[in-house]
C-alpha distance (Angstrom), angle and dihedral (degrees) to the residues before:
residue distance angle dihedral
X1 . . .
X2 3.84 . .
X3 3.77 118.5 .
X4 3.90 102.8 -86.0
X5 3.68 97.8 -165.0
X6 3.85 119.2 133.0
X7 3.78 95.2 -115.8
X8 3.78 100.8 54.6
X9 3.77 119.4 122.0
X10 3.80 119.0 -157.4
X11 3.84 127.2 159.5
X12 3.81 88.4 -12.4
X13 3.83 92.2 -52.8
X14 3.76 112.7 140.5
X15 3.77 124.4 165.5
X16 3.76 105.7 -169.9
X17 3.89 132.6 -163.1
X18 3.77 86.0 -111.3
X19 3.81 89.1 57.6
X20 3.79 92.6 48.3
X21 3.88 89.3 50.5
X22 3.86 89.5 52.5
X23 3.78 93.1 50.4
X24 3.76 91.6 49.2
X25 3.80 92.9 50.9
X26 3.82 88.9 48.5
X27 3.72 92.2 53.6
X28 3.80 95.0 50.4
X29 3.74 92.1 44.0
X30 3.71 94.6 53.6
X31 3.87 93.7 49.3
X32 3.79 112.9 85.3
X33 3.76 92.7 -158.2
X34 3.86 91.7 49.0
X35 3.79 90.5 50.8
X36 3.78 98.2 42.4
X37 3.90 103.7 36.2
X38 3.80 121.2 67.0
X39 3.74 118.8 -99.6
X40 3.80 120.7 -131.5
X41 3.90 133.5 -175.3
X42 3.81 109.7 -91.7
X43 3.80 119.1 -163.9
X44 3.67 121.3 -152.3
X45 3.77 92.1 -104.9
X46 3.77 91.6 50.6
X47 3.74 129.5 -115.9
X48 3.82 141.4 -107.2
X49 3.71 111.6 -115.9
X50 3.90 113.9 -154.6
X51 3.77 114.4 -137.4
X52 3.77 117.7 -158.5
X53 3.79 115.4 -136.6
X54 3.82 117.2 -162.0
X55 3.75 129.9 -9.7
X56 3.83 134.2 -98.1
X57 3.87 114.2 -100.8
X58 3.61 122.7 -137.2
X59 3.76 126.4 -156.9
X60 3.76 143.6 -171.2
X61 3.75 116.3 -99.7
X62 3.82 134.0 -176.0
X63 3.80 127.0 -126.0
X64 3.79 111.4 -61.4
X65 3.74 91.2 -1.0
X66 3.75 119.0 141.0
X67 3.88 109.7 -96.9
X68 3.73 111.0 -129.5
X69 3.76 122.5 -116.5
X70 3.73 123.3 -125.1
X71 3.69 131.6 168.3
X72 3.74 141.6 167.3
X73 3.83 131.9 -117.9
X74 3.81 126.7 -131.7
X75 3.71 136.1 -137.5
X76 3.76 121.8 -169.8
X77 3.80 139.2 -139.7
X78 3.74 128.6 -171.2
X79 3.74 116.4 -132.2
X80 3.77 107.7 -151.4
X81 3.80 120.8 -168.9
X82 3.75 119.4 -123.8
X83 3.83 130.1 -171.5
X84 3.81 121.2 -112.9
X85 3.89 116.3 -179.2
X86 3.75 146.7 159.7
X87 3.73 131.7 -163.6
X88 3.91 118.0 -149.7
X89 3.88 117.8 -165.1
X90 3.88 115.6 -155.4
X91 3.82 133.6 -176.7
X92 3.87 114.8 -108.8
X93 3.72 86.6 -117.3
X94 3.79 86.6 84.2
X95 3.74 88.5 67.4
X96 3.74 88.3 72.3
X97 3.78 90.3 60.8
X98 3.63 107.5 49.3
X99 3.86 93.5 -177.5
X100 3.73 94.0 51.2
X101 3.75 91.2 55.9
X102 3.86 91.8 51.4
X103 3.69 90.3 46.1
X104 3.81 94.1 50.3
X105 3.84 91.7 48.4
X106 3.83 95.7 44.8
X107 3.67 93.5 49.2
X108 3.84 106.5 35.8
X109 3.78 104.3 34.6
X110 3.83 100.8 49.2
X111 3.67 91.3 40.6
X112 3.95 91.8 56.5
X113 3.63 93.0 45.1
X114 3.95 94.4 45.9
X115 3.79 91.5 47.4
X116 3.80 91.4 49.4
X117 3.81 90.8 50.5
X118 3.78 94.0 52.2
X119 3.73 93.2 42.2
X120 3.79 91.8 56.5
X121 3.75 91.6 48.4
X122 3.86 86.9 51.6
X123 3.81 93.4 49.6
X124 3.88 95.5 -113.5
X125 3.81 92.4 114.9
X126 3.78 122.1 43.6
X127 3.84 108.7 -98.9
X128 3.77 115.4 -114.2
X129 3.73 95.0 -126.9
X130 3.76 148.7 -13.9
X131 3.73 92.5 -90.2
X132 3.71 93.8 62.3
X133 3.87 112.5 86.7
X134 3.74 124.4 -142.5
X135 3.86 135.2 -172.5
X136 3.84 93.9 -137.0
X137 3.79 92.0 121.7
X138 3.88 99.7 37.4
X139 3.74 115.0 129.4
X140 3.85 116.7 -89.6
X141 3.72 131.5 -134.2
X142 3.86 120.0 -166.5
X143 3.90 116.7 -131.7
X144 3.86 88.6 -151.3
X145 3.84 121.1 -155.1
X146 3.69 105.4 -80.3
X147 3.82 134.9 69.4
X148 3.75 89.8 -115.8
X149 3.81 92.7 51.2
X150 3.82 91.4 49.9
X151 3.85 92.4 50.6
X152 3.91 90.1 48.4
X153 3.82 92.0 47.0
X154 3.89 92.9 52.1
X155 3.80 87.4 51.2
X156 3.66 92.8 46.7
X157 3.80 91.3 52.3
X158 3.79 87.3 52.9
X159 3.68 94.1 48.6
X160 3.78 93.1 49.7
X161 3.67 92.6 55.6
X162 3.83 90.9 45.7
X163 3.72 89.4 53.7
X164 3.87 92.0 65.6
X165 3.88 90.7 46.3
X166 3.72 91.7 -98.2
X167 3.87 126.1 137.7
X168 3.84 118.9 -140.5
X169 3.74 108.5 -130.1
X170 3.70 106.5 161.0
X171 3.79 149.6 9.8
X172 3.92 129.4 -137.2
X173 3.77 113.1 -158.5
X174 3.80 135.3 -171.6
X175 3.79 113.3 -138.1
X176 3.87 86.0 -103.6
X177 3.81 90.3 57.8
X178 3.85 90.8 48.9
X179 3.67 87.6 51.7
X180 3.79 94.6 55.4
X181 3.87 91.5 47.0
X182 3.92 92.9 47.2
X183 3.88 85.8 59.3
X184 3.80 96.3 47.4
X185 3.68 113.3 110.1
X186 3.82 143.4 176.6
X187 3.85 125.6 -114.9
X188 3.83 89.1 -81.2
X189 3.84 95.7 53.3
X190 3.85 94.5 -104.7
X191 3.85 115.0 139.7
X192 3.78 112.7 -107.3
X193 3.80 100.8 -156.8
X194 3.81 107.5 33.5
X195 3.73 93.5 111.2
X196 3.85 107.3 132.7
X197 3.78 122.5 127.0
X198 3.79 90.2 -82.7
X199 3.69 93.9 32.9
X200 3.77 92.7 -115.7
X201 3.81 103.3 105.6
X202 3.77 145.0 44.2
X203 3.82 102.3 -95.2
X204 3.80 97.8 154.8
X205 3.77 140.2 15.1
X206 3.79 120.0 -158.6
X207 3.84 88.3 -15.3
X208 3.81 96.4 -53.2
X209 3.80 125.5 110.9
X210 3.73 121.4 -107.0
X211 3.90 133.6 -152.0
X212 3.85 126.4 -161.5
X213 3.86 120.5 -138.7
X214 3.75 131.7 163.0
X215 3.76 87.7 -144.7
X216 3.81 91.1 70.0
X217 3.85 94.6 67.7
X218 3.82 114.7 98.6
X219 3.84 119.4 -174.8
X220 3.81 122.3 -125.5
X221 3.79 109.4 -94.3
X222 3.68 140.3 -168.8
X223 3.92 113.1 -136.8
X224 3.75 135.3 -176.9
X225 3.79 129.1 28.0
X226 3.77 139.7 -98.3
X227 3.78 109.1 -15.4
X228 3.81 93.1 -3.5
X229 3.77 94.8 68.3
X230 3.80 111.8 140.8
X231 3.80 126.8 -171.8
X232 3.74 115.5 -144.5
X233 3.85 116.8 -164.0
X234 3.75 123.7 -128.4
X235 3.88 110.5 -85.0
X236 3.78 116.2 -135.8
X237 3.75 105.9 165.0
X238 3.83 146.1 12.0
X239 3.89 126.9 -140.5
X240 3.73 115.5 -163.2
X241 3.85 155.9 141.2
X242 3.81 91.7 -98.0
X243 3.81 91.0 178.6
X244 3.82 86.6 71.9
X245 3.81 91.7 58.1
X246 3.78 124.2 75.4
X247 3.85 136.2 -168.4
X248 3.76 128.9 -173.8
X249 3.84 136.9 -170.1
X250 3.76 123.8 -153.3
X251 3.80 94.5 -139.8
X252 3.75 142.2 -26.7
X253 3.74 119.7 -53.9
X254 3.80 111.4 -68.2
X255 3.88 113.6 -134.1
X256 3.80 126.4 -179.9
X257 3.85 136.9 165.1
X258 3.82 130.2 -146.7
X259 3.79 129.5 -173.5
X260 3.83 98.8 177.8
X261 3.85 105.8 42.8
X262 3.91 123.7 108.8
X263 3.70 115.6 -122.2
X264 3.80 130.7 -169.9
X265 3.87 104.9 -126.5
X266 3.75 118.7 -179.4
X267 3.90 87.7 -15.7
X268 3.70 95.2 -51.5
X269 3.75 128.3 110.4
X270 3.91 107.0 -120.4
X271 3.81 121.6 -170.2
X272 3.84 105.7 -149.1
X273 3.77 96.6 -151.3
X274 3.77 92.8 49.4
X275 3.76 90.1 51.0
X276 3.76 97.4 43.2
X277 3.90 92.5 -117.7
X278 3.75 137.4 123.3
X279 3.80 130.3 -155.1
X280 3.81 133.4 -141.7
X281 3.77 119.3 -149.6
X282 3.73 117.9 -159.0
X283 3.91 119.6 -174.2
X284 3.67 140.3 163.0
X285 3.79 135.3 -176.8
X286 3.73 114.7 -135.4
X287 3.83 147.6 157.1
X288 3.78 137.3 -156.9
X289 3.82 132.1 -159.0
X290 3.82 134.7 171.8
X291 3.74 127.5 -160.4
X292 3.85 100.3 -144.4
X293 3.81 126.0 0.8
X294 3.82 88.7 -151.6
X295 3.84 88.1 70.3
X296 3.73 88.5 69.2
X297 3.82 130.3 66.3
X298 3.76 127.0 -169.5
X299 3.83 116.6 -136.2
X300 3.83 112.2 -142.5
X301 3.71 131.3 -163.5
């Protein structure tokens, strides 16, 4: 196998640390949960995340009276790193066009990783282990079919999070969810949520920021069997207290290149050297945890 290190130069191919940093940034920027949840350091062996249970209680006291004591209790969750990766094969003709190669990597690789991360959190993809939390069983609120029902549903989601002492601080939307909100108008036909810098996009909802990700979308499904059939509506968004969720990465994005490996492409074994190709592998090792699933609400269509 060819030397896969980042500084190799072959046929004018050079993948620099700057390129790696750009790809890493693009992956994080394209993931709704990486953008909205807090990022914490994650060592290779994992980390124990303390979860605060309850809140301290203050009280009025008179002069020289003893001040009451109040504390909180803690639970714990272990955040374990899991590897997520993609291999992208290219023809060697890309080497003649340096910028085209960088454009392909910076657009395709990070998008695939970001989408898979978000899909796993949403429960669309099977989670890599028990120490990776998902929102698959979070409560659902239907957006309905009218502007009034959409407005009421968004406020209902906020109310549900507030009811468990949460504070809604962000919205993750699938493109399908953004489309619904872009068409939501007031009684005079004016858009309610087109509030971006140019007034052309859904930048905030009820004062909290939004992030758009294809990985948020979950198709409508039929579950169960016989008399236990259950219809689950299409999920197009998430409302939540994202400050109570955390993700971590063991290290920066790992990117390597090979010209001589054999890959299975469309079920067929392909030798890169024989077919005048090369492959770029992008991988990252990450974990994800949430404090309380009740502080998140799925928005359905």
